[in-house]
TIVO-2410 file (N, C-alpha, C; in nm, 3 decimals):
# residues 156
REC num residu      c1      c2      c3 atome chaine
REC   1      M   2.136 -19.151   0.319     N      A
REC   1      M   2.039 -19.236   0.254    CA      A
REC   1      M   1.926 -19.149   0.198     C      A
REC   2      L   1.883 -19.180   0.077     N      A
REC   2      L   1.776 -19.104   0.013    CA      A
REC   2      L   1.640 -19.145   0.069     C      A
REC   3      D   1.552 -19.046   0.082     N      A
REC   3      D   1.417 -19.083   0.123    CA      A
REC   3      D   1.342 -19.135   0.000     C      A
REC   4      L   1.221 -19.185   0.020     N      A
REC   4      L   1.144 -19.250  -0.086    CA      A
REC   4      L   1.121 -19.156  -0.205     C      A
REC   5      E   1.091 -19.031  -0.179     N      A
REC   5      E   1.066 -18.934  -0.286    CA      A
REC   5      E   1.191 -18.913  -0.370     C      A
REC   6      E   1.306 -18.903  -0.305     N      A
REC   6      E   1.432 -18.884  -0.377    CA      A
REC   6      E   1.468 -19.009  -0.458     C      A
REC   7      Q   1.441 -19.126  -0.404     N      A
REC   7      Q   1.467 -19.250  -0.476    CA      A
REC   7      Q   1.383 -19.260  -0.601     C      A
REC   8      E   1.257 -19.221  -0.591     N      A
REC   8      E   1.167 -19.226  -0.707    CA      A
REC   8      E   1.206 -19.124  -0.812     C      A
REC   9      A   1.265 -19.012  -0.769     N      A
REC   9      A   1.306 -18.908  -0.863    CA      A
REC   9      A   1.434 -18.946  -0.938     C      A
REC  10      A   1.511 -19.038  -0.883     N      A
REC  10      A   1.637 -19.081  -0.945    CA      A
REC  10      A   1.611 -19.210  -1.022     C      A
REC  11      S   1.603 -19.199  -1.154     N      A
REC  11      S   1.574 -19.318  -1.235    CA      A
REC  11      S   1.685 -19.420  -1.220     C      A
REC  12      G   1.647 -19.546  -1.226     N      A
REC  12      G   1.742 -19.656  -1.214    CA      A
REC  12      G   1.831 -19.669  -1.336     C      A
REC  13      L   1.950 -19.721  -1.314     N      A
REC  13      L   2.044 -19.739  -1.424    CA      A
REC  13      L   1.984 -19.820  -1.538     C      A
REC  14      E   1.916 -19.926  -1.504     N      A
REC  14      E   1.864 -20.019  -1.604    CA      A
REC  14      E   1.755 -19.959  -1.693     C      A
REC  15      R   1.707 -19.842  -1.658     N      A
REC  15      R   1.606 -19.775  -1.742    CA      A
REC  15      R   1.670 -19.698  -1.856     C      A
REC  16      H   1.802 -19.687  -1.856     N      A
REC  16      H   1.870 -19.604  -1.956    CA      A
REC  16      H   1.931 -19.688  -2.068     C      A
REC  17      V   1.902 -19.649  -2.190     N      A
REC  17      V   1.958 -19.717  -2.307    CA      A
REC  17      V   2.111 -19.711  -2.300     C      A
REC  18      G   2.163 -19.595  -2.260     N      A
REC  18      G   2.308 -19.579  -2.252    CA      A
REC  18      G   2.373 -19.679  -2.159     C      A
REC  19      Y   2.306 -19.712  -2.051     N      A
REC  19      Y   2.359 -19.812  -1.958    CA      A
REC  19      Y   2.377 -19.945  -2.029     C      A
REC  20      W   2.274 -19.987  -2.102     N      A
REC  20      W   2.280 -20.116  -2.172    CA      A
REC  20      W   2.379 -20.113  -2.287     C      A
REC  21      L   2.387 -20.000  -2.358     N      A
REC  21      L   2.486 -19.989  -2.465    CA      A
REC  21      L   2.627 -20.003  -2.409     C      A
REC  22      R   2.653 -19.934  -2.301     N      A
REC  22      R   2.785 -19.939  -2.238    CA      A
REC  22      R   2.816 -20.078  -2.184     C      A
REC  23      F   2.717 -20.139  -2.122     N      A
REC  23      F   2.733 -20.273  -2.066    CA      A
REC  23      F   2.773 -20.371  -2.176     C      A
REC  24      V   2.696 -20.374  -2.284     N      A
REC  24      V   2.726 -20.464  -2.396    CA      A
REC  24      V   2.857 -20.425  -2.462     C      A
REC  25      S   2.875 -20.297  -2.489     N      A
REC  25      S   2.996 -20.250  -2.557    CA      A
REC  25      S   3.122 -20.288  -2.482     C      A
REC  26      N   3.121 -20.272  -2.351     N      A
REC  26      N   3.239 -20.308  -2.272    CA      A
REC  26      N   3.275 -20.455  -2.289     C      A
REC  27      H   3.176 -20.541  -2.286     N      A
REC  27      H   3.202 -20.684  -2.300    CA      A
REC  27      H   3.247 -20.720  -2.442     C      A
REC  28      V   3.179 -20.664  -2.540     N      A
REC  28      V   3.216 -20.690  -2.680    CA      A
REC  28      V   3.358 -20.640  -2.706     C      A
REC  29      S   3.387 -20.519  -2.661     N      A
REC  29      S   3.519 -20.459  -2.685    CA      A
REC  29      S   3.630 -20.534  -2.612     C      A
REC  30      H   3.604 -20.573  -2.489     N      A
REC  30      H   3.707 -20.646  -2.413    CA      A
REC  30      H   3.741 -20.778  -2.482     C      A
REC  31      E   3.640 -20.850  -2.524     N      A
REC  31      E   3.664 -20.978  -2.590    CA      A
REC  31      E   3.737 -20.959  -2.723     C      A
REC  32      F   3.698 -20.857  -2.799     N      A
REC  32      F   3.766 -20.833  -2.926    CA      A
REC  32      F   3.911 -20.792  -2.903     C      A
REC  33      S   3.935 -20.712  -2.802     N      A
REC  33      S   4.071 -20.672  -2.769    CA      A
REC  33      S   4.156 -20.795  -2.736     C      A
REC  34      R   4.099 -20.887  -2.661     N      A
REC  34      R   4.170 -21.011  -2.628    CA      A
REC  34      R   4.202 -21.091  -2.754     C      A
REC  35      R   4.107 -21.096  -2.845     N      A
REC  35      R   4.125 -21.172  -2.969    CA      A
REC  35      R   4.236 -21.113  -3.057     C      A
REC  36      V   4.234 -20.980  -3.076     N      A
REC  36      V   4.334 -20.921  -3.166    CA      A
REC  36      V   4.471 -20.914  -3.100     C      A
REC  37      S   4.474 -20.903  -2.967     N      A
REC  37      S   4.605 -20.901  -2.900    CA      A
REC  37      S   4.674 -21.035  -2.916     C      A
REC  38      A   4.597 -21.142  -2.929     N      A
REC  38      A   4.656 -21.273  -2.955    CA      A
REC  38      A   4.723 -21.277  -3.093     C      A
REC  39      Q   4.683 -21.184  -3.180     N      A
REC  39      Q   4.743 -21.173  -3.313    CA      A
REC  39      Q   4.855 -21.069  -3.316     C      A
REC  40      G   4.883 -21.008  -3.200     N      A
REC  40      G   4.995 -20.916  -3.190    CA      A
REC  40      G   4.964 -20.770  -3.218     C      A
REC  41      V   4.835 -20.734  -3.220     N      A
REC  41      V   4.799 -20.594  -3.243    CA      A
REC  41      V   4.694 -20.549  -3.143     C      A
REC  42      T   4.679 -20.418  -3.133     N      A
REC  42      T   4.574 -20.360  -3.049    CA      A
REC  42      T   4.452 -20.331  -3.136     C      A
REC  43      V   4.342 -20.301  -3.072     N      A
REC  43      V   4.221 -20.264  -3.148    CA      A
REC  43      V   4.247 -20.139  -3.232     C      A
REC  44      A   4.315 -20.040  -3.174     N      A
REC  44      A   4.345 -19.917  -3.249    CA      A
REC  44      A   4.432 -19.948  -3.371     C      A
REC  45      E   4.527 -20.038  -3.356     N      A
REC  45      E   4.612 -20.076  -3.470    CA      A
REC  45      E   4.529 -20.148  -3.576     C      A
REC  46      W   4.436 -20.232  -3.534     N      A
REC  46      W   4.347 -20.300  -3.628    CA      A
REC  46      W   4.264 -20.199  -3.708     C      A
REC  47      V   4.214 -20.098  -3.640     N      A
REC  47      V   4.135 -19.995  -3.708    CA      A
REC  47      V   4.218 -19.928  -3.817     C      A
REC  48      V   4.343 -19.895  -3.787     N      A
REC  48      V   4.431 -19.831  -3.886    CA      A
REC  48      V   4.462 -19.926  -4.000     C      A
REC  49      L   4.494 -20.050  -3.968     N      A
REC  49      L   4.522 -20.149  -4.073    CA      A
REC  49      L   4.403 -20.164  -4.166     C      A
REC  50      R   4.284 -20.178  -4.109     N      A
REC  50      R   4.165 -20.198  -4.192    CA      A
REC  50      R   4.137 -20.075  -4.277     C      A
REC  51      A   4.159 -19.957  -4.221     N      A
REC  51      A   4.139 -19.834  -4.298    CA      A
REC  51      A   4.238 -19.825  -4.414     C      A
REC  52      L   4.361 -19.869  -4.391     N      A
REC  52      L   4.461 -19.865  -4.498    CA      A
REC  52      L   4.431 -19.963  -4.610     C      A
REC  53      L   4.359 -20.069  -4.581     N      A
REC  53      L   4.324 -20.165  -4.685    CA      A
REC  53      L   4.241 -20.099  -4.794     C      A
REC  54      D   4.161 -20.001  -4.757     N      A
REC  54      D   4.074 -19.931  -4.852    CA      A
REC  54      D   4.144 -19.816  -4.924     C      A
REC  55      R   4.270 -19.792  -4.893     N      A
REC  55      R   4.344 -19.681  -4.952    CA      A
REC  55      R   4.479 -19.736  -4.998     C      A
REC  56      S   4.528 -19.692  -5.113     N      A
REC  56      S   4.658 -19.742  -5.156    CA      A
REC  56      S   4.767 -19.677  -5.072     C      A
REC  57      D   4.811 -19.561  -5.108     N      A
REC  57      D   4.904 -19.485  -5.024    CA      A
REC  57      D   4.823 -19.373  -4.960     C      A
REC  58      C   4.849 -19.348  -4.836     N      A
REC  58      C   4.767 -19.252  -4.764    CA      A
REC  58      C   4.855 -19.165  -4.676     C      A
REC  59      A   4.829 -19.036  -4.679     N      A
REC  59      A   4.898 -18.945  -4.589    CA      A
REC  59      A   4.843 -18.967  -4.448     C      A
REC  60      P   4.930 -18.968  -4.347     N      A
REC  60      P   4.881 -18.984  -4.209    CA      A
REC  60      P   4.775 -18.880  -4.171     C      A
REC  61      S   4.788 -18.759  -4.223     N      A
REC  61      S   4.689 -18.656  -4.190    CA      A
REC  61      S   4.551 -18.692  -4.244     C      A
REC  62      R   4.547 -18.752  -4.363     N      A
REC  62      R   4.418 -18.794  -4.419    CA      A
REC  62      R   4.360 -18.909  -4.337     C      A
REC  63      L   4.445 -19.001  -4.300     N      A
REC  63      L   4.403 -19.113  -4.217    CA      A
REC  63      L   4.346 -19.062  -4.085     C      A
REC  64      A   4.414 -18.967  -4.024     N      A
REC  64      A   4.367 -18.908  -3.898    CA      A
REC  64      A   4.229 -18.845  -3.918     C      A
REC  65      G   4.212 -18.770  -4.024     N      A
REC  65      G   4.083 -18.707  -4.051    CA      A
REC  65      G   3.973 -18.808  -4.076     C      A
REC  66      D   4.004 -18.910  -4.156     N      A
REC  66      D   3.904 -19.012  -4.188    CA      A
REC  66      D   3.860 -19.089  -4.064     C      A
REC  67      L   3.952 -19.109  -3.970     N      A
REC  67      L   3.921 -19.189  -3.852    CA      A
REC  67      L   3.882 -19.104  -3.731     C      A
REC  68      G   3.887 -18.972  -3.746     N      A
REC  68      G   3.851 -18.884  -3.635    CA      A
REC  68      G   3.952 -18.889  -3.523     C      A
REC  69      M   4.079 -18.911  -3.558     N      A
REC  69      M   4.186 -18.916  -3.459    CA      A
REC  69      M   4.276 -18.795  -3.476     C      A
REC  70      T   4.356 -18.769  -3.375     N      A
REC  70      T   4.453 -18.661  -3.388    CA      A
REC  70      T   4.571 -18.710  -3.472     C      A
REC  71      R   4.644 -18.615  -3.528     N      A
REC  71      R   4.763 -18.652  -3.605    CA      A
REC  71      R   4.867 -18.719  -3.516     C      A
REC  72      G   4.876 -18.673  -3.392     N      A
REC  72      G   4.970 -18.734  -3.298    CA      A
REC  72      G   4.936 -18.880  -3.271     C      A
REC  73      A   4.807 -18.909  -3.253     N      A
REC  73      A   4.764 -19.047  -3.226    CA      A
REC  73      A   4.794 -19.135  -3.347     C      A
REC  74      I   4.764 -19.084  -3.466     N      A
REC  74      I   4.792 -19.162  -3.588    CA      A
REC  74      I   4.941 -19.184  -3.603     C      A
REC  75      S   5.019 -19.082  -3.576     N      A
REC  75      S   5.164 -19.094  -3.588    CA      A
REC  75      S   5.218 -19.206  -3.498     C      A
REC  76      K   5.170 -19.210  -3.375     N      A
REC  76      K   5.214 -19.314  -3.281    CA      A
REC  76      K   5.170 -19.453  -3.329     C      A
REC  77      L   5.047 -19.463  -3.376     N      A
REC  77      L   4.998 -19.592  -3.424    CA      A
REC  77      L   5.075 -19.639  -3.547     C      A
REC  78      V   5.099 -19.547  -3.639     N      A
REC  78      V   5.175 -19.581  -3.760    CA      A
REC  78      V   5.317 -19.624  -3.723     C      A
REC  79      D   5.378 -19.553  -3.630     N      A
REC  79      D   5.513 -19.592  -3.586    CA      A
REC  79      D   5.513 -19.733  -3.527     C      A
REC  80      R   5.413 -19.763  -3.446     N      A
REC  80      R   5.406 -19.898  -3.386    CA      A
REC  80      R   5.384 -20.004  -3.494     C      A
REC  81      L   5.297 -19.974  -3.589     N      A
REC  81      L   5.272 -20.070  -3.697    CA      A
REC  81      L   5.393 -20.086  -3.787     C      A
REC  82      A   5.467 -19.978  -3.807     N      A
REC  82      A   5.590 -19.986  -3.887    CA      A
REC  82      A   5.695 -20.071  -3.814     C      A
REC  83      A   5.704 -20.056  -3.683     N      A
REC  83      A   5.798 -20.136  -3.604    CA      A
REC  83      A   5.762 -20.285  -3.611     C      A
REC  84      K   5.633 -20.315  -3.628     N      A
REC  84      K   5.587 -20.453  -3.642    CA      A
REC  84      K   5.593 -20.500  -3.787     C      A
REC  85      R   5.638 -20.411  -3.875     N      A
REC  85      R   5.652 -20.438  -4.020    CA      A
REC  85      R   5.517 -20.470  -4.087     C      A
REC  86      L   5.413 -20.406  -4.037     N      A
REC  86      L   5.280 -20.422  -4.095    CA      A
REC  86      L   5.243 -20.308  -4.188     C      A
REC  87      V   5.310 -20.194  -4.171     N      A
REC  87      V   5.296 -20.081  -4.262    CA      A
REC  87      V   5.435 -20.027  -4.292     C      A
REC  88      E   5.442 -19.951  -4.399     N      A
REC  88      E   5.568 -19.881  -4.429    CA      A
REC  88      E   5.537 -19.735  -4.454     C      A
REC  89      K   5.632 -19.651  -4.415     N      A
REC  89      K   5.621 -19.507  -4.436    CA      A
REC  89      K   5.723 -19.468  -4.541     C      A
REC  90      R   5.680 -19.383  -4.633     N      A
REC  90      R   5.770 -19.330  -4.735    CA      A
REC  90      R   5.759 -19.179  -4.738     C      A
REC  91      Q   5.874 -19.118  -4.748     N      A
REC  91      Q   5.879 -18.972  -4.760    CA      A
REC  91      Q   5.833 -18.933  -4.899     C      A
REC  92      V   5.756 -18.826  -4.908     N      A
REC  92      V   5.709 -18.775  -5.036    CA      A
REC  92      V   5.787 -18.648  -5.065     C      A
REC  93      G   5.864 -18.649  -5.171     N      A
REC  93      G   5.944 -18.532  -5.205    CA      A
REC  93      G   6.059 -18.513  -5.109     C      A
REC  94      R   6.106 -18.389  -5.101     N      A
REC  94      R   6.223 -18.359  -5.018    CA      A
REC  94      R   6.187 -18.325  -4.874     C      A
REC  95      D   6.065 -18.287  -4.851     N      A
REC  95      D   6.023 -18.246  -4.716    CA      A
REC  95      D   5.987 -18.371  -4.635     C      A
REC  96      R   6.061 -18.395  -4.528     N      A
REC  96      R   6.038 -18.516  -4.447    CA      A
REC  96      R   5.905 -18.513  -4.373     C      A
REC  97      R   5.842 -18.397  -4.368     N      A
REC  97      R   5.712 -18.389  -4.301    CA      A
REC  97      R   5.602 -18.455  -4.382     C      A
REC  98      F   5.622 -18.470  -4.511     N      A
REC  98      F   5.520 -18.530  -4.597    CA      A
REC  98      F   5.553 -18.676  -4.621     C      A
REC  99      Q   5.465 -18.761  -4.571     N      A
REC  99      Q   5.485 -18.905  -4.583    CA      A
REC  99      Q   5.359 -18.971  -4.636     C      A
REC 100      Q   5.379 -19.088  -4.688     N      A
REC 100      Q   5.269 -19.176  -4.729    CA      A
REC 100      Q   5.284 -19.304  -4.648     C      A
REC 101      V   5.172 -19.361  -4.611     N      A
REC 101      V   5.170 -19.486  -4.537    CA      A
REC 101      V   5.098 -19.590  -4.622     C      A
REC 102      S   5.152 -19.710  -4.624     N      A
REC 102      S   5.086 -19.819  -4.695    CA      A
REC 102      S   5.110 -19.950  -4.622     C      A
REC 103      L   5.027 -20.045  -4.653     N      A
REC 103      L   5.040 -20.177  -4.592    CA      A
REC 103      L   5.159 -20.251  -4.653     C      A
REC 104      T   5.225 -20.330  -4.572     N      A
REC 104      T   5.325 -20.423  -4.622    CA      A
REC 104      T   5.253 -20.552  -4.660     C      A
REC 105      S   5.323 -20.643  -4.720     N      A
REC 105      S   5.260 -20.772  -4.754    CA      A
REC 105      S   5.218 -20.844  -4.625     C      A
REC 106      A   5.298 -20.832  -4.519     N      A
REC 106      A   5.261 -20.894  -4.391    CA      A
REC 106      A   5.133 -20.831  -4.337     C      A
REC 107      G   5.120 -20.699  -4.349     N      A
REC 107      G   4.999 -20.631  -4.305    CA      A
REC 107      G   4.878 -20.677  -4.385     C      A
REC 108      R   4.894 -20.691  -4.516     N      A
REC 108      R   4.784 -20.738  -4.601    CA      A
REC 108      R   4.742 -20.880  -4.565     C      A
REC 109      R   4.837 -20.964  -4.532     N      A
REC 109      R   4.806 -21.102  -4.494    CA      A
REC 109      R   4.736 -21.109  -4.358     C      A
REC 110      L   4.768 -21.018  -4.267     N      A
REC 110      L   4.710 -21.021  -4.134    CA      A
REC 110      L   4.566 -20.972  -4.130     C      A
REC 111      I   4.530 -20.881  -4.216     N      A
REC 111      I   4.396 -20.821  -4.213    CA      A
REC 111      I   4.283 -20.923  -4.223     C      A
REC 112      P   4.288 -21.019  -4.316     N      A
REC 112      P   4.178 -21.118  -4.319    CA      A
REC 112      P   4.167 -21.199  -4.190     C      A
REC 113      E   4.281 -21.227  -4.125     N      A
REC 113      E   4.277 -21.300  -3.998    CA      A
REC 113      E   4.209 -21.215  -3.890     C      A
REC 114      L   4.242 -21.087  -3.885     N      A
REC 114      L   4.181 -20.997  -3.788    CA      A
REC 114      L   4.032 -20.977  -3.817     C      A
REC 115      A   3.998 -20.967  -3.945     N      A
REC 115      A   3.858 -20.952  -3.984    CA      A
REC 115      A   3.778 -21.076  -3.943     C      A
REC 116      A   3.839 -21.193  -3.956     N      A
REC 116      A   3.772 -21.316  -3.914    CA      A
REC 116      A   3.750 -21.316  -3.763     C      A
REC 117      E   3.846 -21.261  -3.688     N      A
REC 117      E   3.828 -21.249  -3.542    CA      A
REC 117      E   3.713 -21.154  -3.511     C      A
REC 118      A   3.703 -21.045  -3.586     N      A
REC 118      A   3.593 -20.950  -3.566    CA      A
REC 118      A   3.459 -21.019  -3.596     C      A
REC 119      D   3.456 -21.098  -3.703     N      A
REC 119      D   3.333 -21.170  -3.737    CA      A
REC 119      D   3.297 -21.271  -3.629     C      A
REC 120      R   3.396 -21.344  -3.579     N      A
REC 120      R   3.371 -21.442  -3.473    CA      A
REC 120      R   3.321 -21.372  -3.346     C      A
REC 121      N   3.381 -21.258  -3.316     N      A
REC 121      N   3.339 -21.183  -3.198    CA      A
REC 121      N   3.193 -21.137  -3.212     C      A
REC 122      D   3.159 -21.088  -3.328     N      A
REC 122      D   3.020 -21.049  -3.353    CA      A
REC 122      D   2.927 -21.169  -3.337     C      A
REC 123      D   2.969 -21.285  -3.390     N      A
REC 123      D   2.885 -21.404  -3.381    CA      A
REC 123      D   2.864 -21.446  -3.236     C      A
REC 124      V   2.969 -21.436  -3.155     N      A
REC 124      V   2.957 -21.473  -3.013    CA      A
REC 124      V   2.850 -21.387  -2.945     C      A
REC 125      F   2.856 -21.257  -2.970     N      A
REC 125      F   2.766 -21.166  -2.898    CA      A
REC 125      F   2.631 -21.144  -2.966     C      A
REC 126      F   2.628 -21.154  -3.099     N      A
REC 126      F   2.505 -21.119  -3.170    CA      A
REC 126      F   2.453 -21.230  -3.260     C      A
REC 127      G   2.517 -21.345  -3.256     N      A
REC 127      G   2.478 -21.456  -3.342    CA      A
REC 127      G   2.338 -21.509  -3.313     C      A
REC 128      H   2.289 -21.486  -3.192     N      A
REC 128      H   2.154 -21.532  -3.157    CA      A
REC 128      H   2.045 -21.446  -3.222     C      A
REC 129      L   2.084 -21.330  -3.272     N      A
REC 129      L   1.989 -21.241  -3.339    CA      A
REC 129      L   1.973 -21.285  -3.484     C      A
REC 130      G   1.854 -21.273  -3.535     N      A
REC 130      G   1.832 -21.300  -3.676    CA      A
REC 130      G   1.893 -21.190  -3.762     C      A
REC 131      L   1.907 -21.217  -3.890     N      A
REC 131      L   1.967 -21.120  -3.981    CA      A
REC 131      L   1.893 -20.986  -3.978     C      A
REC 132      L   1.763 -20.989  -3.981     N      A
REC 132      L   1.684 -20.865  -3.979    CA      A
REC 132      L   1.704 -20.790  -3.847     C      A
REC 133      E   1.711 -20.862  -3.737     N      A
REC 133      E   1.734 -20.797  -3.607    CA      A
REC 133      E   1.871 -20.729  -3.604     C      A
REC 134      R   1.972 -20.796  -3.657     N      A
REC 134      R   2.106 -20.737  -3.662    CA      A
REC 134      R   2.108 -20.613  -3.750     C      A
REC 135      E   2.044 -20.623  -3.865     N      A
REC 135      E   2.038 -20.508  -3.956    CA      A
REC 135      E   1.964 -20.392  -3.892     C      A
REC 136      N   1.856 -20.421  -3.821     N      A
REC 136      N   1.779 -20.315  -3.753    CA      A
REC 136      N   1.861 -20.251  -3.641     C      A
REC 137      L   1.933 -20.332  -3.565     N      A
REC 137      L   2.017 -20.279  -3.459    CA      A
REC 137      L   2.124 -20.187  -3.515     C      A
REC 138      I   2.189 -20.230  -3.622     N      A
REC 138      I   2.291 -20.146  -3.686    CA      A
REC 138      I   2.228 -20.018  -3.739     C      A
REC 139      A   2.110 -20.028  -3.801     N      A
REC 139      A   2.043 -19.909  -3.855    CA      A
REC 139      A   2.008 -19.811  -3.743     C      A
REC 140      L   1.961 -19.860  -3.631     N      A
REC 140      L   1.928 -19.774  -3.518    CA      A
REC 140      L   2.053 -19.703  -3.465     C      A
REC 141      L   2.161 -19.777  -3.451     N      A
REC 141      L   2.285 -19.717  -3.401    CA      A
REC 141      L   2.342 -19.616  -3.501     C      A
REC 142      R   2.333 -19.647  -3.630     N      A
REC 142      R   2.380 -19.552  -3.733    CA      A
REC 142      R   2.297 -19.425  -3.730     C      A
REC 143      D   2.169 -19.438  -3.701     N      A
REC 143      D   2.083 -19.320  -3.691    CA      A
REC 143      D   2.129 -19.231  -3.576     C      A
REC 144      V   2.163 -19.291  -3.462     N      A
REC 144      V   2.213 -19.213  -3.348    CA      A
REC 144      V   2.343 -19.143  -3.387     C      A
REC 145      V   2.430 -19.215  -3.455     N      A
REC 145      V   2.557 -19.156  -3.502    CA      A
REC 145      V   2.531 -19.037  -3.593     C      A
REC 146      A   2.442 -19.054  -3.689     N      A
REC 146      A   2.412 -18.947  -3.785    CA      A
REC 146      A   2.347 -18.826  -3.717     C      A
REC 147      R   2.252 -18.851  -3.631     N      A
REC 147      R   2.180 -18.741  -3.565    CA      A
REC 147      R   2.271 -18.657  -3.477     C      A
REC 148      H   2.375 -18.719  -3.422     N      A
REC 148      H   2.465 -18.647  -3.333    CA      A
REC 148      H   2.596 -18.610  -3.400     C      A
REC 149      G   2.609 -18.642  -3.529     N      A
REC 149      G   2.730 -18.605  -3.602    CA      A
REC 149      G   2.855 -18.668  -3.545     C      A
REC 150      L   2.842 -18.788  -3.494     N      A
REC 150      L   2.958 -18.855  -3.435    CA      A
REC 150      L   3.057 -18.893  -3.545     C      A
REC 151      K   3.185 -18.864  -3.524     N      A
REC 151      K   3.285 -18.886  -3.628    CA      A
REC 151      K   3.397 -18.979  -3.585     C      A
REC 152      E   3.435 -18.971  -3.459     N      A
REC 152      E   3.552 -19.048  -3.415    CA      A
REC 152      E   3.522 -19.197  -3.418     C      A
REC 153      V   3.613 -19.272  -3.479     N      A
REC 153      V   3.599 -19.416  -3.483    CA      A
REC 153      V   3.640 -19.470  -3.347     C      A
REC 154      P   3.555 -19.553  -3.286     N      A
REC 154      P   3.592 -19.605  -3.154    CA      A
REC 154      P   3.707 -19.704  -3.165     C      A
REC 155      V   3.808 -19.685  -3.080     N      A
REC 155      V   3.923 -19.774  -3.082    CA      A
REC 155      V   3.956 -19.832  -2.947     C      A
REC 156      D   3.892 -19.786  -2.840     N      A
REC 156      D   3.920 -19.841  -2.707    CA      A
REC 156      D   3.813 -19.939  -2.669     C      A
***
């Protein structure tokens, strides 16, 4: 058991911004994971699908770089999405190592449904905040991201 001096020297969890970020993030992420799994995909698969919407044909290596993931992780995700017929892989040229990934029509149709789930999830957790408060919260978090050069897109 810590004596009084040691207890005072050890700041409480609730005094840390990181504690509250993690607390909220865990709940927001868990609920969103539940929502997208009902649509047959994981959060990581949703991230890849949404990223592909902004790109016509994309090399998996570029996708990995853009999302801050390893090539191996992207390869596994693309394979899973291809098995679900949400993306298709095409070989580029004669070398089988060079592929392009694109959304299938089923993948394109699913994205708005998943985006609506993301919007609903945000509304559940942050709908009580006014527009300016939400914008300020996002700006503050983006500042932390920029200051620390954070690149990896969160998928868990």
